[in-house]
C-alpha distance (Angstrom), angle and dihedral (degrees) to the residues before:
residue distance angle dihedral
X1 . . .
X2 3.76 . .
X3 3.81 108.2 .
X4 3.84 97.8 -134.8
X5 3.92 90.2 50.7
X6 3.80 90.6 47.8
X7 3.80 93.5 49.2
X8 3.78 91.1 47.0
X9 3.95 89.2 52.8
X10 3.67 90.4 50.5
X11 3.84 93.2 49.8
X12 3.89 91.9 47.4
X13 3.85 92.8 50.9
X14 3.80 90.4 47.4
X15 3.75 92.8 47.4
X16 3.77 91.0 49.4
X17 3.84 90.9 54.0
X18 3.81 93.7 42.2
X19 3.74 90.8 54.2
X20 3.80 95.7 43.8
X21 3.90 99.2 44.9
X22 3.79 127.6 79.9
X23 3.80 94.2 -156.5
X24 3.76 136.9 63.8
X25 3.86 104.8 -131.0
X26 3.76 119.6 -144.6
X27 3.78 98.0 179.2
X28 3.77 130.4 50.1
X29 3.82 122.4 -158.6
X30 3.83 126.7 -164.6
X31 3.76 114.1 -167.0
X32 3.85 122.6 -154.7
X33 3.79 137.0 -153.2
X34 3.71 115.0 -32.1
X35 3.79 91.7 -4.2
X36 3.76 103.0 95.4
X37 3.88 92.1 109.9
X38 3.74 92.1 85.4
X39 3.85 84.3 78.6
X40 3.85 87.3 67.6
X41 3.74 89.3 68.6
X42 3.77 95.4 54.2
X43 3.83 116.5 104.0
X44 3.81 90.8 -126.4
X45 3.78 125.9 -137.7
X46 3.79 94.3 168.7
X47 3.79 143.5 -7.4
X48 3.81 115.6 -151.5
X49 3.81 121.8 -173.5
X50 3.79 112.6 -131.6
X51 3.78 89.5 -121.7
X52 3.81 89.5 65.0
X53 3.87 94.4 55.2
X54 3.76 113.2 87.6
X55 3.83 115.5 -102.9
X56 3.86 91.5 -6.5
X57 3.82 115.3 146.9
X58 3.82 119.7 -130.9
X59 3.76 124.1 -120.3
X60 3.85 114.0 -119.4
X61 3.75 96.3 -173.4
X62 3.78 124.3 113.1
X63 3.95 110.0 -109.1
X64 3.74 94.0 21.7
X65 3.86 107.3 114.8
X66 3.78 95.3 -163.5
X67 3.74 99.8 -139.1
X68 3.83 138.9 116.5
X69 3.80 121.0 -131.1
X70 3.70 121.7 -160.3
X71 3.81 119.4 -164.6
X72 3.85 145.3 81.4
X73 3.75 133.0 -47.8
X74 3.75 127.2 168.5
X75 3.76 87.7 -2.1
X76 3.82 93.3 -60.7
X77 3.86 128.5 114.1
X78 3.80 103.1 -115.8
X79 3.83 139.6 -175.4
X80 3.81 106.3 -155.6
X81 3.82 120.3 -168.0
X82 3.84 107.3 -150.6
X83 3.80 96.1 -154.5
X84 3.74 134.6 10.2
X85 3.79 139.4 -138.1
X86 3.79 121.0 -110.5
X87 3.86 134.2 -153.1
X88 3.82 88.7 -130.3
X89 3.74 91.9 60.8
X90 3.83 86.5 67.9
X91 3.76 96.0 -100.3
X92 3.84 119.8 137.1
X93 3.79 116.5 -120.1
X94 3.74 87.4 -106.7
X95 3.72 89.4 62.4
X96 3.77 93.9 41.6
X97 3.81 90.5 53.8
X98 3.88 95.9 38.6
X99 3.94 93.4 107.0
X100 3.84 89.9 52.9
X101 3.81 90.8 55.2
X102 3.80 90.7 47.2
X103 3.90 91.6 49.3
X104 3.87 89.7 50.1
X105 3.78 91.3 49.9
X106 3.75 91.3 50.2
X107 3.91 90.3 55.4
X108 3.69 99.1 -104.5
X109 3.86 109.6 161.4
X110 3.92 102.5 -170.9
X111 3.71 131.6 44.8
X112 3.85 122.9 -163.6
X113 3.80 120.5 -169.1
X114 3.75 134.9 -172.3
X115 3.80 131.7 -170.8
X116 3.81 142.0 164.8
X117 3.76 112.6 -116.1
X118 3.73 141.3 175.8
X119 3.72 114.3 -106.7
X120 3.79 118.7 -122.8
X121 3.80 99.0 172.2
X122 3.80 107.2 91.4
X123 3.81 89.1 -144.7
X124 3.83 90.8 63.6
X125 3.79 124.5 89.4
X126 3.84 131.5 -160.2
X127 3.79 110.1 -81.9
X128 3.75 96.3 31.0
X129 3.83 120.9 134.2
X130 3.77 115.0 -131.3
X131 3.87 119.0 -163.1
X132 3.78 103.4 -144.5
X133 3.77 109.5 -127.9
X134 3.81 96.9 172.7
X135 3.79 141.4 -11.1
X136 3.76 146.6 -144.4
X137 3.83 119.0 -140.5
X138 3.80 108.8 -144.4
X139 3.81 94.3 156.4
X140 3.73 91.9 107.6
X141 3.76 94.6 -123.8
X142 3.83 139.2 62.3
X143 3.80 123.2 -139.5
X144 3.82 93.0 -136.4
X145 3.85 91.6 62.7
X146 3.73 113.1 124.1
X147 3.80 132.3 31.8
X148 3.84 114.9 -7.6
X149 3.72 122.4 -131.3
X150 3.79 103.3 -144.6
X151 3.86 91.4 -158.1
X152 3.88 88.4 63.3
X153 3.81 97.1 44.3
X154 3.82 148.5 -51.3
X155 3.75 123.5 -60.8
X156 3.81 96.0 -114.9
X157 3.90 106.6 30.7
X158 3.77 117.4 -162.4
X159 3.77 113.5 -111.8
X160 3.89 101.1 -177.7
X161 3.88 89.5 113.6
X162 3.92 106.2 25.1
X163 3.86 88.3 159.9
X164 3.70 118.0 52.4
X165 3.76 110.2 -110.0
X166 3.83 94.3 -153.3
X167 3.78 91.2 52.2
X168 3.78 92.2 48.1
X169 3.76 91.5 48.9
X170 3.77 91.4 47.8
X171 3.77 89.7 49.2
X172 3.84 89.4 52.8
X173 3.83 89.9 49.6
X174 3.81 91.9 49.2
X175 3.83 91.3 48.5
X176 3.72 93.7 49.4
X177 3.86 93.6 46.9
X178 3.89 87.8 48.7
X179 3.68 96.4 45.5
X180 3.81 92.4 -117.2
X181 3.76 115.0 149.7
X182 3.81 111.8 -136.1
X183 3.81 135.2 174.2
X184 3.73 128.3 -150.6
X185 3.69 128.7 -143.0
X186 3.84 156.9 123.4
X187 3.82 119.8 -69.9
X188 3.77 122.6 -150.7
X189 3.76 120.4 -157.6
X190 3.80 121.6 -151.9
X191 3.74 127.2 179.0
X192 3.88 100.2 -114.3
X193 2.89 148.8 147.7
X194 3.76 92.4 162.0
X195 3.78 113.4 70.3
X196 3.82 122.7 -118.8
X197 3.78 125.3 -77.2
X198 3.87 120.0 -133.3
X199 3.79 91.1 -101.8
X200 3.86 92.8 47.6
X201 3.76 88.7 48.9
X202 3.82 92.9 53.2
X203 3.87 89.4 47.6
X204 3.79 93.1 50.9
X205 3.75 90.8 50.6
X206 3.84 91.0 46.5
X207 3.83 92.5 56.4
X208 3.75 91.3 53.1
X209 3.84 109.0 -93.1
X210 3.76 122.9 144.0
X211 3.76 97.4 -172.3
X212 3.82 136.9 15.3
X213 3.78 131.4 -146.4
X214 3.80 145.1 149.9
X215 3.81 103.4 -118.0
X216 3.79 144.7 30.4
X217 3.94 100.7 67.3
X218 3.83 95.2 79.1
X219 3.84 89.8 50.4
X220 3.75 91.7 47.7
X221 3.90 93.5 49.3
X222 3.78 90.1 52.6
X223 3.78 92.7 42.7
X224 3.84 90.7 54.7
X225 3.78 90.8 43.9
X226 3.85 86.8 56.0
X227 3.83 91.6 48.8
X228 3.78 95.5 -110.4
X229 3.85 122.0 148.6
X230 3.81 111.7 -120.3
X231 3.73 136.2 -149.8
X232 3.82 121.9 172.0
X233 3.79 135.5 179.2
X234 3.83 132.1 -168.5
X235 3.76 126.7 -151.9
X236 3.77 106.8 -145.2
X237 3.79 103.5 -130.0
X238 3.76 96.3 -178.1
X239 3.83 140.2 -15.3
X240 3.84 116.8 -111.5
X241 3.88 109.2 -152.5
X242 3.87 106.0 177.3
X243 3.90 93.1 -145.5
X244 3.80 93.6 58.2
X245 3.87 108.9 22.5
X246 3.73 115.6 177.0
X247 3.88 125.7 -163.1
X248 3.78 114.5 -95.3
X249 3.79 125.5 -156.4
X250 3.73 129.5 -162.2
X251 3.76 88.4 -119.4
X252 3.79 89.8 59.8
X253 3.80 90.6 50.4
X254 3.64 93.4 50.6
X255 3.84 93.2 47.5
X256 3.80 92.7 50.1
X257 3.77 91.4 47.0
X258 3.75 91.2 49.0
X259 3.82 92.6 52.9
X260 3.77 90.8 49.9
X261 3.82 93.4 46.3
X262 3.80 98.5 90.9
X263 3.80 89.9 57.8
X264 3.76 91.7 48.3
X265 3.77 92.0 47.8
X266 3.79 90.7 52.8
X267 3.85 94.0 47.0
X268 3.83 94.1 49.5
X269 3.84 94.6 41.8
X270 3.83 91.0 51.8
X271 3.75 93.3 42.5
X272 3.80 89.9 53.9
X273 3.70 90.3 49.1
X274 3.86 92.0 51.2
X275 3.86 94.5 45.4
X276 3.81 119.9 102.8
X277 3.82 111.5 -111.9
């Protein structure tokens, strides 16, 4: 995609939202598979279908509602994307990360992401929440590839702390005070859409991953490039043990994510309330 054209599209989408919203968001939220229910807890000012936002892609994945919700949650002004875009859908990483660029242009300072992931750590169980402390990018491509726009960020952004340590620590404090069990770990992103073989599962665990999915990492890279603080959490939809792999369906993933959603909603709502403005 031509850089000037992409930048123009970002600015037009951001201008459309800025003109149509009666709040100034400080937090952006991107919700993953089966986790759109967090939006029900937002004190809504406006709901905007993706198709109404200039140049926005449309999510094609089951359980992704495809709408933007503006309002308040935990006392913070938020923009929540109910459904994301994926590389495996055929979108470029510029399109996948389009919402993050729009959020940064609007002045959002913090990005919170959720996803449903396959567990690789044998100590995990389906329904666990995993606070992402680090990631491995095995998607085979980086969203910053190509010409760099200096106004958006430096050519070689540091990734020594992709996930904000203070937010992770605050989330652990909130979880402990609320009696919410949480795990911590490393998320590995693959391109998908096929799920992992036993050999791939064994390899991913050997290189240090605790959970595997097909999203999140491109959005985090772009968010950090733009200077946003990032917090992300995975719902462990199933646990992959290479010696006894069982078939997994998207229906199972959505069902498990749905059961864990109340805990996720509580964690994120209370984290937002505990965050500094």
